[in-house]
C-alpha positions in Angstrom: -12.5 2.4 19.1 -13.9 4.5 16.3 -12.0 7.8 16.9 -8.4 8.6 16.4 -6.4 11.7 17.0 -5.5 14.2 14.2 -2.2 15.6 15.4 -1.8 19.3 15.7 0.8 20.5 18.2 0.9 17.1 20.0 0.2 18.6 23.4 -3.0 16.8 24.1 -2.3 13.3 22.6 -0.8 10.6 24.7 2.2 8.9 23.0 1.5 5.5 24.5 -2.3 5.3 25.0 -4.1 7.4 22.3 -4.8 6.2 18.8 -2.7 8.5 16.7 -0.4 6.1 14.9 -1.7 4.0 11.9 -1.0 0.8 13.9 -3.2 2.0 16.8 -2.4 2.9 20.4 1.3 1.9 21.0 0.6 0.4 24.4 -1.1 -2.5 22.7 2.2 -3.7 21.4 4.2 -3.4 24.6 3.8 -4.6 28.2 3.6 -2.0 31.0 7.1 -3.0 32.0 8.4 -2.3 28.5 7.0 1.2 28.7 8.7 1.7 32.0 12.0 0.4 30.7 11.7 2.8 27.7 12.5 5.6 30.1 9.6 7.8 29.2 6.7 8.6 31.6 3.5 6.7 30.9 1.8 10.1 30.6 4.1 11.6 28.0 2.5 13.5 25.1 3.5 13.3 21.5 5.1 16.7 21.7 7.1 15.8 24.8 8.2 12.5 23.4 9.6 13.9 20.2 11.3 16.9 21.9 13.0 14.7 24.5 16.0 12.4 24.5 15.9 9.1 26.3 18.6 6.6 27.3 19.1 3.7 24.9 16.4 1.1 25.2 15.4 -2.1 23.4 11.8 -0.9 23.5 12.7 2.4 21.8 14.8 0.4 19.3 11.7 -1.8 18.6 9.4 1.2 17.8 12.0 3.3 16.0 11.1 2.0 12.5 7.5 3.1 13.1 8.6 6.6 14.1 11.5 7.3 11.7 9.9 10.3 10.2 8.0 11.4 13.3 4.5 12.6 13.3 3.8 15.8 11.4 3.2 18.3 14.2 1.5 21.7 13.5 2.4 24.2 16.2 -0.5 26.5 15.7 -3.2 23.8 15.7 -4.6 21.8 18.6 -4.9 18.1 18.5 -8.4 16.9 17.6 -10.5 13.8 17.1 -11.3 12.2 13.8 -14.3 9.8 13.5 -13.0 6.8 11.6 -16.6 5.5 11.1 -17.0 7.8 8.0 -14.6 8.8 5.2 -15.2 12.5 6.0 -13.8 12.1 9.5 -17.0 13.8 11.0 -19.2 12.0 13.4 -22.9 11.5 12.5 -25.6 9.4 14.1 -26.2 7.8 10.7 -22.6 6.6 10.4 -22.6 5.4 14.0 -25.8 3.5 13.4 -24.2 1.8 10.4 -21.3 0.7 12.5 -23.6 -0.7 15.2 -25.6 -2.6 12.7 -22.5 -4.1 11.1 -21.1 -5.4 14.4 
């Protein structure tokens, strides 16, 4: 995965399945049953997650240290992709070719 989300308003980015957190997609750290027990829908977006309240859960307790400050949401900007294959964040065929050659 060579793209990650740059958060804007959080309306397009999946809380559990998209790569928005520095650790990667959060589903990789939890089983499907854990996500269910967290009390949040699997399809919840970043914006929905941080504007909702959920019943106490050991899963939410486990991820709380990762989320203490919450993501910086920007209401007037849409979420967008960042290419992590280049320091500029912009995709180019040249940077993709370099990644392919290195793997």
